[in-house]
Structure formats: C-alpha cells, structure tokens
VOGU-3710 file (C-alpha; in Angstrom, 3 decimals, decimal comma):
1> eltpklvakc> -22,242/12,910/-13,206  -21,208/11,429/-9,554  -18,285/8,698/-10,558  -16,342/6,583/-7,578  -13,289/8,489/-8,709  -14,856/11,949/-8,253  -16,018/10,875/-4,740  -12,256/9,749/-3,936  -10,903/12,816/-5,059  -13,315/15,127/-2,893
11> lllgnfleir> -12,278/12,716/0,033  -9,196/12,456/-0,393  -8,696/16,620/-0,789  -10,598/16,704/2,185  -8,183/14,568/4,299  -5,478/16,831/3,370  -7,442/20,172/3,588  -7,801/21,748/6,954  -11,182/23,364/6,860  -11,092/25,391/9,843
21> geslmcvecd> -14,009/27,591/11,087  -13,387/29,985/13,953  -11,244/28,149/16,001  -8,923/25,863/16,387  -9,899/21,945/17,349  -8,039/19,986/19,589  -8,746/16,777/21,284  -9,051/17,292/25,219  -8,627/14,668/27,779  -6,833/13,393/30,671
31> stkdptclen> -5,903/9,770/30,912  -6,126/10,140/34,952  -9,592/10,610/34,537  -10,241/8,609/31,197  -8,011/6,130/30,399  -9,049/5,958/26,773  -7,305/9,279/26,256  -4,036/6,916/26,169  -5,089/5,361/22,403  -8,586/6,055/21,574
41> pgppvncpkd> -9,055/9,821/22,834  -12,436/10,801/20,884  -12,688/13,829/18,603  -11,369/17,098/18,659  -13,685/19,998/20,111  -13,577/23,608/19,504  -10,860/25,511/21,478  -10,992/29,137/22,843  -10,449/31,859/19,882  -7,262/32,448/21,502
51> amacittkmy> -5,936/29,358/21,642  -2,638/29,057/19,546  -2,329/25,382/19,123  -2,750/21,603/20,584  -0,638/20,697/23,086  0,053/16,690/24,482  1,696/16,551/27,720  3,514/13,186/29,175  4,502/13,016/32,285  7,055/9,871/33,380
61> vpnlqddsda> 8,433/8,362/36,068  12,120/9,569/36,072  14,960/7,296/35,336  17,561/6,930/38,131  21,007/8,324/38,268  22,885/4,986/37,385  22,440/1,659/35,880  22,700/-0,119/39,720  19,779/2,386/40,642  17,516/1,528/37,320
71> ntndqagqlv> 18,139/-2,295/38,323  16,343/-1,508/41,630  13,007/0,813/40,187  10,893/-1,054/37,687  8,977/1,952/37,009  11,908/4,171/35,834  10,841/5,543/32,351  6,898/4,497/32,878  4,274/6,889/31,617  2,261/8,296/34,319
81> sltrnctkev> -0,482/10,350/32,536  -1,053/11,843/29,471  -3,222/14,886/28,787  -4,374/16,549/25,675  -5,924/19,786/25,412  -5,553/23,769/23,716  -3,328/26,037/24,737  -3,041/29,933/24,546  1,066/29,338/24,607  3,774/27,689/22,627
91> ieescqvdts> 6,773/27,214/24,063  9,688/25,310/23,009  8,981/21,456/22,988  11,116/19,724/25,812  11,125/17,608/28,646  11,848/19,118/31,950  11,652/18,083/35,703  8,543/18,961/37,314  8,379/18,867/41,304  5,270/20,095/41,413
101> mkrafikcae> 3,597/17,302/42,713  4,742/15,446/46,095  7,396/13,542/43,848  9,575/14,766/40,715  8,322/13,362/37,363  9,410/14,106/34,050  7,278/16,570/31,914  7,302/16,406/28,006  5,196/18,877/25,879  4,323/18,587/22,091
111> yctgtgcnss> 2,879/21,352/20,258  0,901/21,143/17,432  -1,414/23,938/15,266  -3,768/21,340/12,776  -7,160/20,587/13,801  -6,998/17,393/15,612  -3,290/16,878/15,452  -3,052/16,174/19,232  -5,065/12,604/18,764  -3,480/9,463/19,041
121> pstrqirisl> -1,043/7,829/16,657  -3,270/5,247/15,620  -5,788/7,705/14,587  -3,254/9,849/12,505  -2,110/6,606/10,984  -5,887/5,386/10,115  -5,675/9,127/8,348  -2,775/8,520/6,360  -3,941/4,950/5,446  -6,831/6,490/4,266
131> silllllll> -5,220/9,046/2,130  -3,240/5,985/0,590  -6,139/3,933/-0,403  -7,975/6,904/-1,900  -5,181/8,005/-4,035  -4,207/3,958/-5,147  -8,141/4,449/-6,236  -7,388/7,474/-8,480  -4,724/5,700/-10,186
//
C-alpha cells in the first residue's frame, strides 16, 4: 500500500542518492550573457563523457593595495561575472589574478562532482530544506 510515509521515504532517498547515468550533469550558464545565472541558473545538463567535475568561476574587481586607495574605488571586490560549466580538468581551488582581458581581475574557481552541485546556493538550500521536511514527516 502506498502510504504518505512510504512516499516521503522514497523522496528522501532519491534526494540523497546521486542517480548518475552515462555522464555527469552540471549547470551551465554565464552571467554576462544571462543575469539569471547568478541566483536562478536553471537545471543541470549532461556533460561530455570526459568531464571530470562541475566548475563555478567568479571574477571580481581586485581590491587595491591599501585602505586609502580602497576609499577611492567603490567597485573594489565587486563580482563582475559568474560562470557555471562542466570541466575536463580539476586543479586546486584558488583565486588568482587574471590579466587575459584589458584589465586585471581576481578569478576564483570552485569544483564539485555531484549532479547539479554547481547550482546556486539558494537551490541547494531548497534541497536541504526539503530533505529536513521529509525527515520530519518520517518521525
């Protein structure tokens, strides 16, 4: 018999298990082309078979050298762009100065390996809240 407790158990189990098909699934978007990438990036998509992880890359305006300089630049530390993608290589998570554009930016990369793990923090929070709610229903 299909009871509410059984349905809650199935949903909870499905929420914690990573059901993985042929390839990893990551969110892919670029905030410079689609501003919704920042907070509501959409669902994950299948990555190429050789993808090793999901990556979230953030670009920031660099902070200046001292406090007197920082007082003259209101943009110091401001997020310039955010991209979410599949990646074939995983290197150490870090922030580095990127000078590939006309001016320098701070580029920070974060890697993860779970399906949809590079979604927005609010999406992950909803998933955690749903898990807690389902767990409470089981008690």
